[in-house]
C-alpha positions as a Markdown table, in Angstrom:
| # | Residue | x | y | z |
|---|---|---|---|---|
| 1 | Unk | 0.0 | 0.0 | 0.0 |
| 2 | Unk | 1.3 | 3.4 | -0.9 |
| 3 | Unk | 1.7 | 6.3 | 1.5 |
| 4 | Unk | 2.3 | 10.0 | 1.0 |
| 5 | Unk | 5.8 | 9.4 | 2.3 |
| 6 | Unk | 6.5 | 7.1 | -0.7 |
| 7 | Unk | 7.1 | 3.8 | 1.0 |
| 8 | Unk | 5.7 | 1.6 | -1.8 |
| 9 | Unk | 3.2 | 1.5 | -4.7 |
| 10 | Unk | 1.8 | -0.7 | -7.4 |
| 11 | Unk | 2.4 | 0.0 | -11.1 |
| 12 | Unk | -0.2 | -1.4 | -13.4 |
| 13 | Unk | -0.8 | -1.5 | -17.2 |
| 14 | Unk | -3.5 | -2.6 | -19.6 |
| 15 | Unk | -2.4 | -5.8 | -21.3 |
| 16 | Unk | -3.7 | -8.5 | -23.7 |
| 17 | Unk | -5.5 | -5.9 | -25.8 |
| 18 | Unk | -4.8 | -7.5 | -29.1 |
| 19 | Unk | -7.3 | -9.7 | -30.9 |
| 20 | Unk | -6.6 | -12.7 | -33.1 |
| 21 | Unk | -3.6 | -11.8 | -35.4 |
| 22 | Unk | -3.6 | -8.2 | -34.3 |
| 23 | Unk | -1.3 | -7.2 | -31.5 |
| 24 | Unk | -1.6 | -3.9 | -29.5 |
| 25 | Unk | 1.3 | -2.9 | -27.3 |
| 26 | Unk | 4.2 | -5.0 | -26.1 |
| 27 | Unk | 2.8 | -7.3 | -23.4 |
| 28 | Unk | 6.0 | -9.2 | -22.8 |
| 29 | Unk | 8.1 | -6.1 | -22.2 |
| 30 | Unk | 5.6 | -4.5 | -19.9 |
| 31 | Unk | 5.3 | -7.7 | -17.9 |
| 32 | Unk | 9.0 | -7.2 | -17.0 |
| 33 | Unk | 8.3 | -3.7 | -15.7 |
| 34 | Unk | 4.8 | -3.6 | -14.0 |
| 35 | Unk | 3.6 | -5.2 | -10.8 |
| 36 | Unk | 0.0 | -5.7 | -11.9 |
| 37 | Unk | -1.5 | -6.5 | -15.3 |
| 38 | Unk | -5.1 | -5.4 | -16.2 |
| 39 | Unk | -5.9 | -8.2 | -18.7 |
| 40 | Unk | -8.6 | -7.6 | -21.3 |
| 41 | Unk | -11.4 | -10.1 | -21.0 |
| 42 | Unk | -12.6 | -10.3 | -24.6 |
| 43 | Unk | -15.3 | -7.6 | -24.5 |
| 44 | Unk | -13.3 | -4.6 | -25.6 |
| 45 | Unk | -10.2 | -6.5 | -26.8 |
| 46 | Unk | -8.5 | -9.8 | -26.1 |
| 47 | Unk | -9.4 | -13.4 | -27.0 |
| 48 | Unk | -8.9 | -16.8 | -25.2 |
| 49 | Unk | -5.5 | -17.4 | -26.7 |
| 50 | Unk | -4.3 | -13.9 | -25.9 |
| 51 | Unk | -5.7 | -14.1 | -22.4 |
| 52 | Unk | -4.0 | -17.4 | -21.7 |
| 53 | Unk | -0.6 | -16.2 | -23.1 |
| 54 | Unk | -0.7 | -13.1 | -21.0 |
| 55 | Unk | -1.8 | -14.9 | -17.8 |
| 56 | Unk | 0.9 | -17.5 | -18.2 |
| 57 | Unk | 3.6 | -14.9 | -18.6 |
| 58 | Unk | 2.2 | -12.8 | -15.8 |
| 59 | Unk | 2.4 | -15.8 | -13.5 |
| 60 | Unk | 6.0 | -16.5 | -14.5 |
| 61 | Unk | 6.9 | -12.9 | -13.9 |
| 62 | Unk | 5.2 | -12.7 | -10.5 |
| 63 | Unk | 2.8 | -10.0 | -11.8 |
| 64 | Unk | -0.7 | -9.8 | -10.3 |
| 65 | Unk | -3.5 | -10.5 | -12.7 |
| 66 | Unk | -6.5 | -8.2 | -12.8 |
| 67 | Unk | -9.7 | -8.5 | -14.8 |
| 68 | Unk | -10.2 | -5.4 | -17.0 |
| 69 | Unk | -13.9 | -5.6 | -17.6 |
| 70 | Unk | -15.7 | -3.6 | -20.3 |
| 71 | Unk | -18.9 | -2.8 | -22.1 |
| 72 | Unk | -19.5 | -5.3 | -24.9 |
| 73 | Unk | -17.8 | -3.2 | -27.6 |
| 74 | Unk | -15.0 | -4.7 | -29.7 |
| 75 | Unk | -15.6 | -2.3 | -32.6 |
| 76 | Unk | -15.2 | 0.7 | -30.3 |
| 77 | Unk | -12.4 | -0.7 | -28.1 |
| 78 | Unk | -14.7 | -0.2 | -25.1 |
| 79 | Unk | -14.4 | 3.6 | -25.4 |
| 80 | Unk | -18.1 | 4.3 | -26.1 |
| 81 | Unk | -20.7 | 4.5 | -23.4 |
| 82 | Unk | -23.4 | 1.9 | -23.9 |
| 83 | Unk | -26.8 | 2.4 | -22.3 |
| 84 | Unk | -27.0 | -1.1 | -21.0 |
| 85 | Unk | -29.5 | -2.2 | -18.3 |
| 86 | Unk | -27.6 | -2.6 | -15.1 |
| 87 | Unk | -28.7 | -6.2 | -14.6 |
| 88 | Unk | -27.4 | -7.1 | -18.1 |
| 89 | Unk | -24.2 | -5.2 | -17.5 |
| 90 | Unk | -23.7 | -7.1 | -14.2 |
| 91 | Unk | -24.1 | -10.4 | -16.1 |
| 92 | Unk | -21.6 | -9.2 | -18.7 |
| 93 | Unk | -19.0 | -8.3 | -16.1 |
| 94 | Unk | -19.5 | -11.6 | -14.3 |
| 95 | Unk | -19.0 | -13.5 | -17.5 |
| 96 | Unk | -15.7 | -11.7 | -18.1 |
| 97 | Unk | -14.5 | -12.2 | -14.6 |
| 98 | Unk | -15.3 | -15.9 | -14.7 |
| 99 | Unk | -13.6 | -16.4 | -18.1 |
| 100 | Unk | -10.4 | -14.7 | -17.1 |
| 101 | Unk | -10.2 | -16.4 | -13.7 |
| 102 | Unk | -10.6 | -19.8 | -15.3 |
| 103 | Unk | -7.8 | -19.1 | -17.8 |
| 104 | Unk | -5.6 | -17.6 | -15.0 |
| 105 | Unk | -6.1 | -20.7 | -12.8 |
| 106 | Unk | -5.1 | -22.9 | -15.8 |
| 107 | Unk | -1.9 | -20.9 | -15.9 |
| 108 | Unk | -1.3 | -21.4 | -12.2 |
| 109 | Unk | -2.6 | -18.0 | -11.1 |
| 110 | Unk | -5.9 | -16.3 | -10.4 |
| 111 | Unk | -7.7 | -13.0 | -10.8 |
| 112 | Unk | -6.8 | -10.9 | -7.8 |
| 113 | Unk | -8.6 | -7.6 | -8.6 |
| 114 | Unk | -11.0 | -5.9 | -11.0 |
| 115 | Unk | -10.7 | -2.7 | -13.0 |
| 116 | Unk | -13.3 | -1.4 | -15.4 |
| 117 | Unk | -12.0 | -0.3 | -18.8 |
| 118 | Unk | -12.5 | 2.8 | -20.9 |
| 119 | Unk | -16.0 | 4.1 | -21.1 |
| 120 | Unk | -17.2 | 1.8 | -18.3 |
| 121 | Unk | -14.4 | 3.1 | -16.0 |
| 122 | Unk | -15.5 | 6.7 | -16.7 |
| 123 | Unk | -19.2 | 5.9 | -16.4 |
| 124 | Unk | -18.6 | 4.3 | -13.0 |
| 125 | Unk | -17.4 | 7.6 | -11.7 |
| 126 | Unk | -20.9 | 9.1 | -11.7 |
| 127 | Unk | -23.3 | 6.6 | -13.1 |
| 128 | Unk | -24.7 | 4.9 | -10.0 |
| 129 | Unk | -26.4 | 2.1 | -11.9 |
| 130 | Unk | -23.4 | 1.0 | -13.9 |
| 131 | Unk | -21.1 | 1.4 | -10.9 |
| 132 | Unk | -23.4 | -0.8 | -9.0 |
| 133 | Unk | -23.6 | -3.4 | -11.8 |
| 134 | Unk | -19.8 | -3.8 | -11.7 |
| 135 | Unk | -19.9 | -4.2 | -7.9 |
| 136 | Unk | -22.8 | -6.7 | -8.1 |
| 137 | Unk | -20.8 | -8.8 | -10.5 |
| 138 | Unk | -17.8 | -8.8 | -8.2 |
| 139 | Unk | -19.9 | -9.5 | -5.1 |
| 140 | Unk | -21.5 | -12.5 | -6.9 |
| 141 | Unk | -18.1 | -13.8 | -8.0 |
| 142 | Unk | -15.8 | -13.1 | -5.0 |
| 143 | Unk | -16.4 | -10.1 | -2.7 |
| 144 | Unk | -12.8 | -10.3 | -1.5 |
| 145 | Unk | -11.5 | -8.9 | -4.9 |
| 146 | Unk | -10.3 | -5.3 | -4.7 |
| 147 | Unk | -11.8 | -2.8 | -7.2 |
| 148 | Unk | -9.7 | -0.1 | -8.8 |
| 149 | Unk | -11.2 | 3.3 | -9.6 |
| 150 | Unk | -10.9 | 7.1 | -9.5 |
| 151 | Unk | -11.1 | 8.7 | -6.0 |
| 152 | Unk | -14.6 | 9.9 | -5.1 |
| 153 | Unk | -16.2 | 7.7 | -7.8 |
| 154 | Unk | -19.5 | 6.0 | -7.3 |
| 155 | Unk | -17.6 | 2.8 | -7.9 |
| 156 | Unk | -15.2 | 3.2 | -5.0 |
| 157 | Unk | -17.9 | 4.7 | -2.7 |
| 158 | Unk | -20.1 | 1.7 | -3.4 |
| 159 | Unk | -17.3 | -0.7 | -2.8 |
| 160 | Unk | -16.6 | 0.8 | 0.6 |
| 161 | Unk | -20.2 | 0.8 | 1.5 |
| 162 | Unk | -20.5 | -2.9 | 0.6 |
| 163 | Unk | -17.5 | -3.8 | 2.7 |
| 164 | Unk | -15.3 | -4.4 | -0.3 |
| 165 | Unk | -11.8 | -3.0 | -0.8 |
| 166 | Unk | -11.7 | 0.1 | -2.9 |
| 167 | Unk | -8.3 | 0.9 | -4.4 |
| 168 | Unk | -7.6 | 4.5 | -5.6 |
| 169 | Unk | -5.7 | 4.6 | -8.9 |
| 170 | Unk | -3.8 | 7.4 | -10.5 |
| 171 | Unk | -2.9 | 7.8 | -14.2 |
| 172 | Unk | 0.6 | 9.0 | -15.0 |
| 173 | Unk | 0.0 | 9.3 | -18.7 |
| 174 | Unk | -3.5 | 10.9 | -18.7 |
| 175 | Unk | -4.5 | 14.5 | -18.1 |
| 176 | Unk | -7.0 | 15.4 | -15.3 |
| 177 | Unk | -9.6 | 18.1 | -15.2 |
| 178 | Unk | -9.8 | 20.5 | -12.3 |
| 179 | Unk | -12.7 | 18.4 | -11.0 |
| 180 | Unk | -10.5 | 15.3 | -10.8 |
| 181 | Unk | -11.9 | 13.4 | -13.8 |
| 182 | Unk | -9.9 | 12.3 | -16.8 |
| 183 | Unk | -9.7 | 14.6 | -19.7 |
| 184 | Unk | -11.7 | 13.0 | -22.6 |
| 185 | Unk | -9.4 | 11.5 | -25.1 |
| 186 | Unk | -10.7 | 13.7 | -27.9 |
| 187 | Unk | -9.6 | 16.8 | -26.1 |
| 188 | Unk | -6.1 | 18.4 | -26.0 |
| 189 | Unk | -4.0 | 17.3 | -23.0 |
| 190 | Unk | -5.8 | 14.0 | -22.6 |
| 191 | Unk | -2.8 | 11.7 | -23.2 |
| 192 | Unk | 0.8 | 12.5 | -22.0 |
| 193 | Unk | 3.6 | 10.7 | -23.8 |
| 194 | Unk | 6.7 | 12.6 | -22.6 |
| 195 | Unk | 8.6 | 10.1 | -20.4 |
| 196 | Unk | 10.1 | 12.7 | -18.1 |
| 197 | Unk | 6.7 | 14.3 | -17.5 |
| 198 | Unk | 5.0 | 10.9 | -17.0 |
| 199 | Unk | 7.7 | 9.8 | -14.6 |
| 200 | Unk | 7.5 | 13.1 | -12.6 |
| 201 | Unk | 3.7 | 12.8 | -12.3 |
| 202 | Unk | 4.0 | 9.2 | -11.0 |
| 203 | Unk | 6.6 | 10.2 | -8.4 |
| 204 | Unk | 4.5 | 13.1 | -7.2 |
| 205 | Unk | 1.4 | 10.9 | -6.9 |
| 206 | Unk | 3.4 | 8.3 | -4.9 |
| 207 | Unk | 5.3 | 10.6 | -2.6 |
| 208 | Unk | 3.0 | 13.6 | -2.2 |
| 209 | Unk | -0.4 | 12.3 | -3.1 |
| 210 | Unk | -0.8 | 15.1 | -5.6 |
| 211 | Unk | -1.5 | 15.4 | -9.4 |
| 212 | Unk | -1.5 | 18.6 | -11.4 |
| 213 | Unk | -4.6 | 19.1 | -13.5 |
| 214 | Unk | -4.5 | 20.6 | -17.1 |
| 215 | Unk | -5.4 | 24.0 | -15.7 |
| 216 | Unk | -2.4 | 23.9 | -13.3 |
| 217 | Unk | -4.4 | 23.3 | -10.2 |
| 218 | Unk | -3.1 | 20.7 | -7.7 |
| 219 | Unk | -5.4 | 17.9 | -6.8 |
| 220 | Unk | -5.1 | 15.7 | -3.7 |
| 221 | Unk | -4.8 | 12.2 | -5.0 |
| 222 | Unk | -3.1 | 9.7 | -2.6 |
| 223 | Unk | -3.0 | 6.5 | -4.7 |
| 224 | Unk | -2.3 | 2.9 | -4.1 |
| 225 | Unk | -1.6 | 2.1 | -7.8 |
| 226 | Unk | -0.3 | 4.1 | -10.8 |
| 227 | Unk | -1.3 | 3.2 | -14.3 |
| 228 | Unk | 0.6 | 3.5 | -17.6 |
| 229 | Unk | -1.7 | 2.6 | -20.5 |
| 230 | Unk | -0.3 | -0.2 | -22.7 |
| 231 | Unk | -1.6 | 1.5 | -25.8 |
| 232 | Unk | -0.1 | 4.9 | -25.1 |
| 233 | Unk | 2.6 | 5.8 | -27.7 |
| 234 | Unk | 6.0 | 4.5 | -26.4 |
| 235 | Unk | 4.3 | 2.7 | -23.5 |
| 236 | Unk | 7.3 | 0.5 | -22.7 |
| 237 | Unk | 9.6 | 3.5 | -22.5 |
| 238 | Unk | 7.1 | 5.4 | -20.3 |
| 239 | Unk | 6.7 | 2.4 | -17.9 |
| 240 | Unk | 10.5 | 2.0 | -17.6 |
| 241 | Unk | 10.9 | 5.8 | -16.9 |
| 242 | Unk | 8.2 | 5.6 | -14.3 |
| 243 | Unk | 9.8 | 2.5 | -12.6 |
| 244 | Unk | 13.2 | 4.1 | -12.6 |
| 245 | Unk | 12.0 | 7.4 | -11.3 |
| 246 | Unk | 10.1 | 5.7 | -8.5 |
| 247 | Unk | 13.1 | 3.7 | -7.5 |
| 248 | Unk | 15.3 | 6.9 | -7.5 |
| 249 | Unk | 12.7 | 8.5 | -5.2 |
| 250 | Unk | 12.9 | 5.6 | -2.8 |
| 251 | Unk | 9.6 | 4.2 | -3.7 |
| 252 | Unk | 9.4 | 0.4 | -3.8 |
| 253 | Unk | 7.1 | -1.4 | -6.2 |
| 254 | Unk | 4.8 | -4.2 | -5.3 |
| 255 | Unk | 1.3 | -5.4 | -6.2 |
| 256 | Unk | -1.3 | -3.8 | -3.9 |
| 257 | Unk | -2.8 | -7.3 | -3.7 |
| 258 | Unk | 0.3 | -8.7 | -2.1 |
């Protein structure tokens, strides 16, 4: 668990986001850098063979496996809000969780946390019905699983109220609004791909519990996990820069599930 003093923190990335013959990102390289892998479960990206390959290599690398659950939206990479009935969404999330956990167990591991992807992640900040659907699926599957989300989100508030473990996550490679939400990807400043800037942001989150928003304001954000997206341009270099900068700052890296 991280502290404002910078004792230790988790570093996560989105992996397994290829599909069939298409590969997105360098899963193998990232598995040598991160401590937790958010593995796509087939609804926004990923397929059974990709899931099995990533899980097997995560187990070998000692990297925690998380289920990155999504709306059913392969064509849109899970980045489009879908007005799904909460009960159906809960079933979709449960399906993804069970599928990935079965594959992870065949590889000698298990799913140890849950993180929504893309539009579902953002919807779960303020959409009570969809946040609750994610939690209902996790509760039905294994209430002990931690849930990653933005601070102050409906998802994390609901998790805490249900006696689950909410885990606050920060994004080193994404811009924040002054309100603490992520800048929409279509807007300037949404994605940060300068290794030095990304590394500095990660260190500040880990040691000070602070992130600087796009308007220059400082947001309090003490996090337990820092994310570098696997599909951000130069993701491997960004992740290496983050890991190196955290080490130089005296911050140890370990899965928050450990």
